[in-house]
N, C-alpha and C positions, 0 to 999 in steps of 0.2 A: 460449532456455533460459537459466536462471541456476543457477549452482552455488556452494556454499559448503563449505569444509572444516569438519568438526565433530569434533575429536579424530581418531580413526582412521576416522571415518565421513564420508560425503558427503551433503549435502542438495542435491536437485535440484528446481527449480521450472520447470514448462513449461506452455504453453498446451495445452489439450485441447479444441479447438472441436467435435470430433465426439462428445464424451461426451454421453449423454442419460440422465438419471436414469430408472431403471426399465426400460431397454431391455436385451434379452437379447443383442443383437449388438454389445456394446461392444468397441472396439479395445483399450482399456486398462481394467483393473479396479482398484478401490481398496477397502481394507478399511473406510474411514470416508468419509462424505459429509456435507459441511456446506453448508447452503443459507442464503443471506442475502437478505432481501427478501420480497416478497409471492409466495407459492407459486402464485397464480393466473397468474403470468407466467412465461415461459420465461427462464431465466438466459442472459444474453448473454456474461458473462465466466465462463470455466471454466479454473481453474488447478490442475494436479496437483502435489502435493508428495510427494516420496519421500525416505526416509532409507535409506542402504545402507552396507554395509561390504564391501569387496572386491566381489564380485558377488552378495552376499546382501542381499536387501531386508529391512529391519528394520521399517519402517512406511510407510504411504502413505495419502494422503487426497486428496479432490478438493474444491476450494472453488468453489461455484456461487453467482453473485450476479446479482440483477436490478438494472438501472440502467445508467448510462453504461458503455460497453464499455472494457475495459482489456486490454492484452496484456503478457506478461512481458518485461521489459527490465532493464537493469543497476540500476535504482533501484526495482524492484518489491518488494524485500524486504530486510530486515536480519536478521542473527543476532546476538543479544546474550545472553551467558551461555547459559542453557538455554531460550531463546525464539527462535522464528522469527516475525517480524512481516511480514505480507504485505499489499500493496494489491491489492484485488480489487473492481472496479467502484467503488462509492462507499463502500466499507468498508475499515477497517484491522482486521486479524485477527491475534491472537496464538496461536501453537501451541506447546505444550510439546515439548521435545526430550528424548529421541529418539522418543517415542511418537506425537507429533503430535495429542495431545488438545487440544481447543479450550479456551483459557483465557478469552478474551474477544473480542468483536467490537463495533466501534462504527461507526455511520454517520458518516463524517467529512466528507462533501461532498455537496451536493445533486446534483451531476452525476457526477463520477468522481474517484477518488484516483489521481493520476498517478505518485506516488512516495512512498516511505517513507525517512526519514533518522533517524539516531541522534545525539542530543546527550548525550555522556557527562558534560559539564560540568553540564548541567541535569537529568541523570537522567530523560530523557524521549525520546519520539519526535516527529518533525515530519512532518506530511503535506504533500505538494505536491498540493493539490487543484486541480481545474479552476476552481472558484469561490472556495473558501476555503483558507487555509493555517491549520493548527492545530498546537498543541503538546499532546501526549497523555502522560499519566503512564504509568509501567510497569504500572499496574493497569488501564489502559484508560479513564481519566477525561480528558475534554477540559479542559485548563487554560486555554487561550484559543483564540479563533478570529478570524481577520482576513479581511475581504472587501475586494477592491479595486474599481476602477471597471469592470473587464472581466475576461474569463477569463485565468488565468495560464498562457499557453501559449508564451511566447517566452524564458523563461529562469528558472532557479532555482538559488540557491547558499546553502549553510548554513555559517556560521562559528561560532566560540564564542559570540559575543554577539548575532548577528542573522541574519535571513533576508533575502536580497535576491531579489526576484522581478520579472519583467517581464510585463506583461499584453499582450493582443492589440493595444492601441493604442500599444505601445512605452513605456508609462509604467512607470518603475522605482520600486519600493517598497522601503523598508528597515523591517523589523519587528524590534523588540527581543525577544530570546529570553526575558528575564525577565518582561516585562509584557505583551507582545503589542501594544504601541502601535506604530502604523505611521506613516511619513511618506513623502511623495512626494519622491523624490530628483531625478528628471528626468522631464519629459514631452516626448515627441517628436512630439506631435500637430501636424499641419500646420494652420495657420490659413488659412481661406479668405477 
């Protein structure tokens, strides 16, 4: 589960793997349901978002997405001004606060969006995708996308001027925030 303060309110994001659209025996209910991907398939990622004040719920929604599975963790979402941006499966989704209306959704990675970060200096969001790293405008437009030699699963860090990521083969990449140009910093592949 992930929590953010929002003025006197609190935003909570949690996995809800038992949720099934259209089922009458839901453990949790939501006033809004957002589905991303092909509806012929069952969503693998299910993230519930709630806004509350004290013990009173103000708004709630469920994000359902087809594609690579994601779970809620410390980098699954960011709150910037009146927007909650969430990674769910291969999508980056922006919800307005406090009502949780869907502002935009963009397919950010072929496999899964593993994390969402905020770059105040560049007025944008950065996705840590399994296959791609991307910079996205506040309006949901992809500014640039960078693909490495393998999946980005061994490390990710965002600074003011660059993203550093490590792929499955322990290759470290440095990607310029402004241009999206990347360079290999080190490669730890063992030669045979």
